[in-house]
C-alpha positions in Angstrom: -0.2 0.1 -0.2 1.3 3.5 -0.6 2.1 5.2 2.1 0.9 8.9 2.7 3.5 11.9 2.3 4.1 14.3 4.8 3.9 17.8 3.5 4.3 19.4 6.6 7.7 20.7 5.5 6.8 21.4 2.3 7.9 24.9 0.7 4.8 27.3 0.6 4.3 29.2 -2.6 2.0 32.1 -3.6 -0.3 31.0 -6.2 -3.9 32.2 -5.4 -6.4 29.2 -5.8 -10.3 29.9 -6.1 -13.1 27.6 -4.5 -14.6 27.3 -1.4 -12.7 24.8 0.1 -9.3 25.3 2.3 -6.2 25.5 -0.1 -2.5 26.3 -0.1 0.2 26.2 -2.6 3.3 24.3 -2.0 6.5 23.3 -4.0 7.4 19.4 -3.3 9.4 17.1 -5.0 10.1 19.7 -7.7 6.6 20.6 -8.5 4.1 22.9 -7.7 0.8 21.5 -6.1 -2.3 22.7 -5.0 -3.0 21.5 -1.4 -6.5 20.7 -0.4 -7.6 20.6 3.0 -10.6 18.6 4.1 -13.6 21.1 5.4 -14.1 21.2 8.5 -18.2 21.7 9.7 -19.8 23.7 11.8 -20.0 22.2 15.2 -24.0 22.2 14.8 -23.5 19.9 12.1 -21.3 17.7 13.7 -23.7 15.0 14.7 -25.3 14.7 11.2 -23.9 12.6 8.3 -22.5 15.1 6.1 -18.8 15.5 6.8 -16.3 16.3 4.5 -13.5 15.0 6.1 -13.0 12.4 3.2 -13.1 14.6 0.1 -9.0 14.5 -0.3 -9.2 11.0 -0.4 -12.0 10.9 -3.1 -10.0 13.6 -4.9 -7.4 11.0 -5.6 -9.5 8.1 -6.0 -11.8 9.9 -8.1 -8.8 11.1 -10.6 -7.2 7.7 -10.3 -10.4 6.1 -11.8 -10.7 8.6 -14.6 -7.0 7.7 -15.2 -8.2 3.7 -15.2 -10.3 4.0 -18.3 -7.7 6.4 -20.1 -9.2 9.9 -19.5 -6.2 12.6 -18.7 -6.8 13.6 -15.0 -5.2 15.6 -12.5 -2.2 14.0 -10.7 -2.9 13.7 -7.1 -0.9 12.4 -3.9 -2.4 11.6 -0.8 -0.6 13.0 2.5 -0.9 14.7 5.8 -0.2 18.1 7.2 -1.3 19.6 10.5 -2.5 16.3 11.4 -4.8 15.6 8.9 -5.1 13.8 5.5 -4.8 16.3 2.4 -4.4 15.7 -1.1 -2.1 17.4 -3.3 -3.2 18.0 -6.6 -0.5 18.8 -9.3 -0.8 22.4 -10.9 -0.9 21.4 -14.6 -0.4 25.3 -15.5 2.5 26.3 -13.0 4.4 23.2 -14.0 4.4 23.5 -17.9 7.4 25.0 -19.7 5.0 28.0 -21.1 3.2 28.6 -17.9 3.5 32.4 -18.1 1.6 32.3 -21.3 -1.3 29.6 -20.3 -4.7 30.0 -18.5 -7.1 27.9 -16.8 -10.4 28.8 -18.6 -13.4 27.5 -16.9 -16.3 26.5 -18.9 -18.7 29.0 -16.8 -16.6 31.9 -18.4 -17.4 30.7 -21.6 -21.4 30.4 -21.1 -21.1 34.0 -19.4 -19.7 35.4 -22.8 -22.4 33.9 -25.1 -23.8 37.2 -25.3 -25.7 37.0 -28.7 -27.7 34.0 -27.3 -30.5 33.8 -24.9 -29.7 31.3 -22.1 -31.8 29.3 -20.5 -29.9 29.0 -17.3 -30.4 32.6 -16.0 -28.5 33.6 -12.9 -28.6 29.5 -11.7 -25.7 28.0 -10.3 -26.7 24.6 -12.0 -26.8 25.3 -16.0 -28.9 24.1 -18.2 -27.9 21.0 -20.5 -29.4 23.4 -23.7 -27.0 26.2 -22.8 -24.0 23.6 -22.3 -24.7 22.4 -25.8 -24.9 26.1 -27.4 -21.3 26.9 -26.1 -19.7 23.7 -27.8 -21.7 24.2 -30.8 -21.1 28.0 -31.3 -18.4 29.3 -29.1 -15.3 30.8 -31.4 -12.8 29.7 -28.7 -13.8 26.0 -29.3 -14.3 26.1 -32.6 -10.7 24.5 -33.3 -11.7 21.7 -30.8 -15.5 21.3 -30.8 -16.0 17.3 -31.5 -13.3 16.7 -29.2 -14.4 19.2 -26.3 -17.9 17.5 -26.8 -16.5 13.8 -26.4 -14.5 14.9 -23.6 -17.2 16.1 -21.5 -19.7 13.2 -22.3 -16.7 10.7 -21.7 -16.3 12.7 -18.2 -20.1 12.6 -17.4 -20.0 8.7 -18.0 -17.6 8.5 -15.2 -18.9 11.0 -13.0 -21.8 9.1 -12.8 -19.7 6.0 -11.9 -18.0 7.6 -9.3 -21.3 9.9 -7.9 -19.8 13.4 -8.3 -22.0 15.6 -6.8 -20.3 18.8 -7.6 -19.6 19.0 -11.5 -21.0 22.5 -11.9 -19.5 24.4 -15.2 -16.7 25.9 -12.7 -15.0 22.5 -12.2 -13.7 21.6 -15.7 -12.2 23.5 -18.4 -9.6 24.3 -21.0 -5.9 25.5 -21.2 -5.9 28.7 -23.7 -2.4 30.0 -24.3 -2.4 34.1 -24.3 -0.3 34.8 -27.5 -1.7 32.1 -29.9 -5.3 31.9 -28.9 -4.9 27.8 -29.2 -7.3 25.7 -26.8 -6.8 22.4 -25.4 -8.5 20.1 -22.9 -7.2 20.2 -19.4 -7.1 17.0 -17.4 -10.4 16.0 -15.2 -9.8 18.0 -12.0 -12.1 19.1 -8.5 -13.3 15.1 -8.0 -13.2 16.0 -4.4 -17.0 15.5 -4.2 -17.1 12.1 -5.8 -17.5 8.6 -3.9 -20.0 10.0 -1.3 -17.2 12.2 0.3 -19.9 13.8 2.4 -20.8 10.7 4.2 -19.2 10.0 7.8 -17.8 6.5 8.3 -19.9 5.9 11.3 -22.8 5.3 8.9 -21.7 3.5 6.1 -21.7 -0.4 7.7 -25.4 0.2 8.9 -25.9 1.7 5.2 -24.4 -1.3 3.6 -27.2 -3.5 6.2 -30.3 -1.6 5.1 -31.2 -2.6 1.4 -33.5 0.3 0.6 -31.4 2.9 1.6 -28.4 1.6 -0.3 -30.4 1.1 -3.5 -31.4 4.7 -3.0 -27.7 5.8 -2.8 -26.8 3.4 -5.8 -29.9 4.5 -7.9 -30.7 7.7 -7.2 -28.2 9.8 -6.0 -26.7 12.6 -6.7 -28.2 14.7 -9.7 -26.9 15.3 -12.9 -24.1 18.4 -13.5 -27.1 19.7 -15.2 -30.8 20.6 -15.5 -33.3 20.2 -18.5 -35.9 22.4 -19.0 -35.4 23.6 -15.6 -35.8 20.4 -13.7 -33.0 18.6 -12.0 -32.5 14.9 -12.6 -30.5 12.4 -11.3 -27.6 10.9 -13.7 -29.3 7.4 -14.0 -32.7 9.5 -15.4 -31.0 10.9 -17.6 -29.0 7.9 -18.8 -32.1 5.9 -19.0 -34.0 8.5 -21.2 -31.5 7.8 -24.0 -32.3 10.9 -26.3 -28.7 12.1 -26.4 -26.6 10.7 -29.0 -23.3 12.4 -27.5 -24.1 10.4 -24.3 -24.6 7.4 -25.8 -21.7 7.6 -28.1 -19.7 8.0 -25.0 -21.1 5.1 -23.2 -20.0 3.1 -26.1 -16.4 4.4 -25.3 -16.0 4.5 -21.7 -18.0 1.8 -20.5 -16.1 -1.4 -22.2 -13.1 0.4 -20.8 -14.1 0.5 -16.9 -12.3 -2.6 -15.3 -13.8 -3.0 -11.9 -11.1 -5.1 -10.6 -8.6 -2.5 -11.5 -10.9 0.3 -9.7 -11.4 -2.4 -6.7 -7.5 -2.6 -6.1 -7.2 1.6 -6.6 -9.7 1.7 -3.5 -8.4 -1.3 -1.7 -4.5 0.1 -1.4 -5.4 3.9 -1.1 -3.7 5.0 2.1 -6.1 6.8 4.6 -9.3 4.9 3.8 -11.0 3.0 6.9 -11.7 0.0 6.1 -15.6 0.7 6.5 -15.3 3.1 3.8 -13.6 0.3 2.0 -15.9 -1.7 2.1 -18.8 0.8 1.1 -16.9 1.9 -1.8 -16.1 -1.9 -2.9 -19.8 -2.3 -2.8 -21.4 0.8 -4.4 -19.1 1.5 -7.0 -19.3 -2.1 -8.7 -23.3 -1.8 -8.0 -23.4 1.7 -9.9 -21.5 0.0 -12.8 -24.1 -2.7 -12.8 -26.9 -0.9 -12.3 -27.0 2.6 -13.5 -24.1 2.4 -16.6 -24.6 -0.9 -17.9 -28.7 -1.1 -18.5 -28.1 2.4 -20.5 -25.0 0.7 -22.4 -26.8 -2.0 -23.4 -30.5 -0.5 -23.9 -31.9 -1.4 -27.1 -28.6 -3.1 -28.4 -27.3 -6.6 -28.4 -24.0 -5.6 -26.9 -23.0 -8.2 -24.1 -20.5 -6.6 -21.4 -18.2 -8.8 -19.4 -18.8 -7.6 -16.3 -16.5 -9.3 -13.2 -17.2 -7.6 -10.3 -14.5 -8.2 -7.3 -14.0 -11.6 -6.2 -15.6 -11.6 -2.6 -19.5 -12.6 -1.3 -22.1 -11.3 -3.8 -23.7 -7.8 -2.6 -26.8 -9.4 -2.8 -25.7 -12.3 -0.4 -24.3 -9.9 2.0 -27.2 -7.9 2.1 -30.0 -10.5 2.1 -27.9 -12.1 5.4 -27.8 -8.5 7.1 -31.2 -7.7 6.3 -32.2 -11.1 8.0 -30.0 -10.6 11.0 -32.1 -6.9 11.3 -34.9 -8.6 11.1 -34.5 -11.3 13.6 -33.3 -8.5 16.1 -36.5 -6.5 15.0 -38.4 -9.8 16.2 -36.8 -10.3 19.0 -37.2 -6.9 20.4 -40.9 -6.7 19.5 -41.0 -10.3 21.4 -39.5 -8.6 24.4 -41.4 -5.8 24.6 -44.4 -7.9 24.4 -43.5 -10.2 27.0 -42.7 -7.2 29.2 -46.2 -5.8 28.8 -48.5 -6.3 32.1 -51.4 -8.4 31.2 
């Protein structure tokens, strides 16, 4: 298993990064990195299920899963700083030889510059899918890479559906532009910290695995897609099952056959900083999302058998059924004890 790096003595740099979570700029082993800290919740919410203490490991694993299917993603290193698990995300602009002339252009800036089009999103944070498609089709900056950009977006969407990314808004992906030449290229996939249910506290994972109904809700109905359709939010599964978007279907055809759940299981099992409970949860939910969300959409109306091999362990259904039976037996026992204690 890879060890956690120690960033406590890394040299600090002065690159400013935006975003809501705690960040710093460091120079480590000859490269610039954006160091991301886990988000601390207000004390009033300490007992809720929501917790962002796992966002660094989700950031790292999310990027590694993208790479495992052949999609360029940000290089990351898990480590510790000030007693916390953090993730160092390689700064692909600062580390480029021409960094002084390169800029990251996030997709939302392109939506904002579409002044000649009436956009459906308005001021909403969640973009309307039709607006995203308008940018791909008509924005002059993307004209040189239009087809490549469309394919990359939908490939990212498919993997985000697999890893349950809650936060792929239009400020969390983009392009690298050259200020001198105007050349534009795809940026690596970045900002995966809200994937893999990083907001779930480890204490709730085993009870969730033992609750078939709630677990299926997490598999099938969470989260919502990173765009709205006619003003309505939809889940990844709802949009994938609708099957009306040719670019999405083409991405399924490209990406799903490249998903190797055995490789992903190894990434999870060897990831430092994960509790045993979170490993068990991820080794259950990621294969289940592939099987129940992506594969049915991939195979819809097509005779395309897919070789699907979950990790070699007791089948999910058997583990859930056994846990459900145990929970039912415990409930019956408690009911019997309560009835026997009633005065007659």
